[in-house]
C-alpha positions in Angstrom: 94.8 -49.8 95.7 94.5 -46.8 93.4 91.8 -44.2 94.3 90.2 -41.7 91.6 88.3 -38.9 92.6 85.6 -38.9 90.2 84.1 -35.5 90.9 86.2 -32.5 91.6 85.8 -28.9 90.5 88.7 -26.8 89.6 89.1 -22.9 88.8 91.7 -20.6 87.7 93.7 -19.1 90.7 92.3 -15.4 90.1 88.7 -16.8 90.4 89.2 -19.7 92.8 88.0 -18.1 96.0 84.9 -16.1 94.3 83.9 -19.4 92.7 84.1 -21.4 95.9 82.4 -18.9 97.8 79.5 -18.6 95.2 79.1 -22.6 95.4 79.0 -22.6 99.4 76.1 -20.1 98.9 74.2 -21.6 96.4 73.8 -24.7 98.7 74.0 -23.0 102.0 77.0 -25.1 103.1 80.3 -23.8 104.3 82.9 -24.9 101.8 85.7 -27.3 103.2 88.5 -25.4 101.1 88.8 -21.7 100.8 89.5 -21.8 97.1 89.2 -24.7 94.4 92.5 -24.6 92.8 94.2 -27.4 91.2 97.1 -27.5 93.9 94.5 -27.6 96.7 92.8 -30.3 94.8 96.1 -32.3 95.0 97.0 -31.4 98.4 93.8 -32.3 99.8 93.7 -35.7 97.7 97.0 -36.7 99.0 95.8 -37.1 102.7 93.0 -39.7 101.6 95.3 -41.5 99.5 94.0 -40.4 96.1 96.2 -41.0 93.2 94.2 -39.5 90.2 91.0 -36.9 89.5 88.5 -36.3 87.4 88.4 -32.6 87.0 85.8 -30.1 85.3 84.4 -26.5 85.6 80.5 -25.4 84.8 80.1 -22.7 82.2 77.1 -20.5 83.2 77.2 -18.7 80.1 77.9 -20.0 76.5 80.9 -17.8 75.9 82.7 -19.4 78.7 82.7 -22.7 77.2 86.0 -22.7 75.3 88.0 -20.5 77.8 87.0 -23.1 80.5 88.0 -26.1 78.2 91.3 -24.4 77.4 92.0 -23.7 81.1 91.1 -27.5 82.0 93.5 -28.6 79.1 96.3 -26.7 80.6 95.9 -28.2 84.0 95.7 -31.6 82.3 98.7 -30.9 80.5 100.3 -29.6 83.7 99.1 -32.6 85.9 99.3 -36.1 84.6 96.8 -37.3 87.5 93.9 -35.1 85.9 91.3 -36.7 83.7 89.1 -33.9 82.1 85.8 -33.5 81.5 84.7 -30.9 79.1 82.3 -27.7 79.7 79.2 -27.5 77.7 76.4 -24.7 77.6 72.9 -25.5 76.5 72.7 -22.1 74.7 75.1 -23.3 72.0 73.8 -24.5 68.7 74.2 -28.1 67.8 76.7 -27.3 65.5 78.9 -25.6 67.7 78.3 -28.4 70.2 79.6 -30.7 67.7 82.7 -28.6 66.8 83.5 -28.0 70.7 83.0 -32.0 71.3 85.5 -32.9 68.3 88.0 -30.6 69.7 87.8 -31.7 72.9 87.9 -35.1 72.2 91.2 -34.4 70.2 92.6 -32.9 73.4 92.4 -36.1 75.3 89.1 -34.9 77.1 87.1 -38.0 78.6 83.6 -36.8 79.0 81.1 -33.7 79.5 80.3 -32.2 82.8 77.1 -30.1 83.2 75.0 -28.7 86.2 71.4 -28.1 85.3 70.5 -26.1 88.4 73.2 -23.7 87.9 72.9 -23.7 84.3 69.3 -23.5 84.5 68.2 -26.1 81.7 65.9 -29.4 82.3 67.7 -32.4 81.8 65.0 -33.7 79.5 64.6 -30.4 77.7 65.5 -29.7 73.8 68.5 -27.4 74.7 69.8 -30.5 76.7 68.8 -33.2 73.9 71.0 -31.3 71.4 74.0 -32.3 73.8 72.8 -36.1 74.0 72.8 -36.3 70.2 76.1 -34.8 69.8 77.9 -37.0 72.2 75.8 -40.3 71.5 78.3 -43.2 71.4 81.4 -40.6 72.2 81.3 -39.4 75.4 79.8 -39.8 78.9 78.1 -37.1 80.6 78.4 -36.3 84.4 75.1 -34.3 85.5 74.5 -33.1 88.7 71.1 -34.7 89.5 68.6 -34.2 92.3 67.9 -31.1 94.7 64.4 -30.8 96.1 64.7 -26.9 95.7 64.6 -27.1 92.1 62.7 -29.2 89.1 65.6 -28.9 86.6 67.4 -32.1 87.6 64.7 -34.6 88.9 65.8 -38.2 88.7 62.7 -38.9 86.8 64.0 -36.4 84.1 67.0 -38.0 83.7 65.5 -41.7 83.5 63.6 -40.5 80.5 66.5 -39.2 78.7 68.7 -42.8 79.5 65.7 -44.5 77.9 65.6 -42.3 75.0 69.6 -42.5 74.4 70.5 -45.8 75.3 74.2 -45.2 73.9 74.8 -42.1 75.9 76.5 -43.2 79.4 75.1 -40.8 81.9 76.7 -40.1 85.3 74.1 -38.9 87.8 76.0 -37.3 90.6 75.3 -37.7 94.4 74.1 -41.2 94.7 71.8 -40.4 91.6 70.1 -37.5 93.3 71.2 -35.1 95.8 68.5 -34.8 98.4 66.2 -37.0 96.5 67.7 -40.4 97.2 64.3 -41.7 97.9 63.8 -41.6 94.2 66.8 -43.1 92.8 65.5 -46.6 92.7 63.8 -45.4 89.3 67.3 -46.2 87.8 67.2 -49.9 88.6 67.9 -51.9 85.7 69.4 -49.2 83.3 72.5 -50.2 81.8 73.9 -46.8 80.7 73.2 -44.7 84.2 76.1 -44.6 86.6 76.8 -42.8 89.9 79.2 -41.0 92.3 79.0 -41.1 95.8 79.9 -37.1 96.4 77.6 -34.6 98.3 75.8 -37.6 99.8 77.4 -39.1 102.7 77.0 -36.2 105.1 73.3 -36.4 104.8 72.8 -40.1 104.4 73.9 -42.9 106.7 76.2 -46.0 105.9 73.2 -48.1 105.7 71.3 -46.2 103.5 74.4 -45.8 101.3 74.6 -49.5 101.1 71.0 -50.1 100.3 71.4 -47.7 97.4 74.5 -49.3 96.0 73.0 -52.9 96.3 69.9 -51.8 94.7 71.4 -50.2 91.5 74.5 -52.2 91.6 78.2 -51.7 93.1 79.7 -51.7 89.5 77.7 -48.5 88.7 79.3 -46.3 91.7 82.3 -44.3 91.4 84.2 -42.5 94.5 84.1 -38.9 94.5 84.4 -35.8 96.9 83.0 -32.9 95.1 85.9 -30.7 96.0 86.0 -28.1 97.1 82.8 -28.7 99.0 84.2 -31.5 101.4 87.6 -32.6 102.8 88.5 -35.7 101.0 90.2 -37.3 104.3 86.5 -37.0 105.8 84.7 -37.9 102.8 87.0 -41.3 102.8 86.3 -41.8 106.5 82.4 -41.8 105.5 82.9 -43.8 103.0 84.8 -46.6 104.7 81.7 -47.0 107.2 79.9 -48.7 104.1 79.8 -52.1 104.9 81.3 -53.2 101.4 84.0 -55.8 100.7 87.3 -55.1 99.4 86.7 -56.1 96.1 83.6 -53.6 96.0 85.8 -50.9 97.4 88.3 -51.4 94.9 85.7 -51.2 92.2 84.1 -48.1 93.5 87.8 -46.5 94.4 88.7 -47.1 90.7 87.8 -50.2 88.8 84.5 -48.8 87.7 85.7 -45.6 86.2 88.5 -47.1 84.7 86.3 -49.4 82.7 83.8 -46.8 81.6 86.5 -44.3 80.5 88.7 -47.2 79.1 91.6 -45.7 81.3 94.6 -47.6 81.6 
């Protein structure tokens, strides 16, 4: 059974330790990995039988976007098991976003990754809508969603955008809303919203996870670890406690993401 880790952050060697530490401080969670490098990601994933990885990194300023995307492209070229999701920043103009997206598509990127809480933009704000207009019908976007400490990425904000942009495929990370799992039922019935399992299973039990999967549809979920936040082997152990059939596990491990991204 192929397993794809559909949510993994990677950083250049020289800043990986600092970046990983900053993530831990933001969430007040001790990082499972000391540094989020590509090599550590692969080493971590092998313990859990992971075959491929959806990799990305977040731009905290507009001028970082191209350098991050070039870094990701180098890692994609060096590791055939990497599937790249490009970085964008809401301060770019719509023309700059268009140009970057066209370049990224030509380089083999399969989607966009953004983090409203890090980047400090509202999922349903005008700056975000520039991006949705550009990627409409072209690329899916993986968004951090939820966190009861902030208002940027509430599930209801994503719901509004998914209704307004029905041809944009949104991936709502963290079972649809980190620390806002009681609100994720709002997505029920939306055909263009998908979900990953990362940074949730340490906080919700297997019964609750099963309820969410059943309500939103098993065909909408992707397995992810949020590397370097969590150890892949531990995340796999948590995931396997959810009462799913082998077919459902296969869908979440790889079938669903392969269908969305049209992967071989």
